[in-house]
C-alpha positions, 0 to 999 in steps of 0.5 A, a space after each residue: 500499501 505504502 508507495 515507493 520513495 526516493 532513499 534520501 540516505 545518500 540524496 538520491 537524484 533530483 531535478 529542480 525547477 527555477 524560482 523566481 528572482 526574490 525581493 523579501 522583507 518589509 518594504 520590499 514592495 519599494 522594489 519594483 520602481 527601481 525593477 520596472 525602471 531597470 526593464 525600462 518598462 513605460 506602460 504597466 499592466 496591474 491585476 489586484 485583488 479584488 479588496 487587498 490592494 485596491 482598498 491599502 494605503 499602499 496602492 494610492 503612492 505605488 502608482 503616484 511613483 510610478 507615473 512621477 517615473 513615468 509608467 504608464 499604469 493600466 488596472 484589471 481588479 479581480 474578486 473572485 478565482 481567474 476564469 477564462 472570460 477575465 484572462 480573455 478580455 484582461 489580456 485583449 484589454 493589455 495587447 492593444 494597448 501596448 502593457 510591456 509588462 505585468 504586476 500581479 498584487 494580490 492573492 493567488 488568484 490574482 497572481 494566478 491572473 496576471 502569469 496567466 494574462 502574461 503570456 496569453 499577452 504574448 501569445 494570442 488565442 484564448 486561455 482555453 486552447 492552453 489549458 491542461 485537459 481542455 485546450 489543445 495547444 501546447 503553451 509555448 512560453 512567450 510570455 511578457 515580463 512578470 512580478 507576482 506581489 502577494 498580499 495572503 500567505 497561502 498558493 505559494 504562487 508566487 513561486 509556482 511554474 502553473 496558473 490555475 483557472 475556474 468554470 463554475 458549473 457542472 460541467 466546469 473545472 479547474 485546470 492549469 496553464 503551466 511552462 516552465 517560463 510561467 515562472 514568475 522572473 520577480 516575486 516580491 513579498 513584503 509582510 506589510 502587506 497583509 496587515 490588514 488581511 482579515 481573518 477568514 483570509 488568513 485563516 483559510 490562506 494559512 491553513 492552504 500554506 501548512 497543507 502543501 507543505 505537509 503534502 509535498 513532506 510527505 510525497 512520494 516525490 519528495 527530495 533531501 532540497 523539500 524536505 529542507 524549504 519543508 521543514 523551514 516553512 512549517 517551522 515559520 508557520 509554527 510561529 506564524 500562523 496563529 499569532 497571524 490569525 489572532 492579532 487580525 481579529 484584535 482592534 489593531 496594535 496598542 503598541 509599536 512592540 505588538 505592531 512588531 509581533 504583528 509583522 513578524 508572524 506575518 513575514 513566518 506565513 509569508 515564508 512559509 507560503 513562498 517556500 510551499 510553492 517551491 516546494 508543491 512544484 518539486 515534490 508534487 502534492 497529495 490527495 488534498 489538493 486531489 480533492 480540491 481541483 473538482 470541487 472547486 470545479 463544481 462549487 463556488 468554494 474556496 481553495 483554503 477552506 477546502 485545503 483547511 478543512 480536508 487537511 486533520 482527515 486526511 491526515 488521520 486515515 493516512 497514518 491508520 492505513 500505513 499503519 495496517 500496512 507497517 502490520 500486515 507485513 510484520 513491522 515490530 516498533 524499531 525494526 530496520 524498515 526495507 529499503 526505499 522506504 525510509 531514510 535518515 538525517 544528519 541528526 539520525 531521524 528514520 525517516 519512512 512515511 509514518 516517521 515524517 508525520 512524527 516529524 511534522 507534529 515535532 515541529 508544530 510543538 507535540 512534545 509526544 516520543 514514539 512515532 504512532 503518538 506523535 502521528 495522533 497527536 498531529 492529527 490534534 494540532 491539526 483540528 486544533 488548528 482548525 477550531 481556531 480557523 472557523 472555516 465553514 463547512 463544505 455544506 453553506 458552499 452548497 456540497 451534500 453527500 450526494 456530490 460528494 461520491 461524483 468529485 471522489 470520482 474525479 480526484 487524484 492523489 498521485 503522489 500522495 503515500 498510500 493509495 484512498 479508493 474512493 469510498 475513503 475519499 468520499 468519506 473525508 469530503 461528507 466528513 466536511 460538509 
């Protein structure tokens, strides 16, 4: 039942996708002026989220500074996950006015939209022609220079090569435009931009990042590079998630020390989200994201809510299946794993898949010692994070038991560490109704 994995004790063999030029830290937004000036961009298209940038105190000064430098600015706002109509219409507009670069400022939807628009302006045509599993044309990698500036900490789209485009409905889809060249040329991650992020967005996007880090860490495609980043990202999320969420629910900082603490929490989550993007691009994801695609295509449910709701149950079921597999082959606690089932780290911690889940529990704060107890503890930790997040349930978005089996059949977990049946997946969905 457990799929084979690389023996990382000898590092193994793996390939890595490119990553963007990165500017990280408070005040990093100002680097946009330098970057556009260095590229001699005279006309820029800005794709922003529904409220995160348009209503922020940063928008006016930034646009004024661009115009003072002679940069002509054209804006397009998107308040939902990108659909073909928005991408096509905005691409046609930007092409007609001669936009020379695209900047996306917002959450994952704005960045995915900007990524797709930067490509479609250069390639022409209709975005559906280039989507995996929908169109018949392969994207050729041409695009305008693209800069991603996240204002939330979740999807990691600022570090990936794909843009997810959705069409809602019974015949809807949630598919990717993908090419190595579509990794953003530059990612500017300024934690100050997320200080006003509302609680529900802070919660859902944060749990999305945590899900991506965990799923990449236990993925059958994990490697030594993604392991290091996932562990670092999880440690940052352990420091930042609850703090950022609680600050988002407060009336505001009472003093400079509290503002700095909030900014530190946002910085930790921004870092965790960025690393999660690199990890998913190089290691793959698991069943949670395998469900999120068909579920998000049929119902208007935010991606982060799907991930946050499904994560505890998926970890509980997966670790249960791993234990059953170990019992079936007569494995004893402490026995040496068979070749290909584990690896060792420099500190001597054994890394089978169960041990990986146990390691996540330690990073997230568990003080248990045995791997079995740690796996149980991890589920408890994730349930506590979910309870604190106060996410809506799937039924609030119209999902019912009748839809669960169809969504389960359409789900895929190619790099998930165990195979789950359609019934297993349907039960996970029903648990979240």
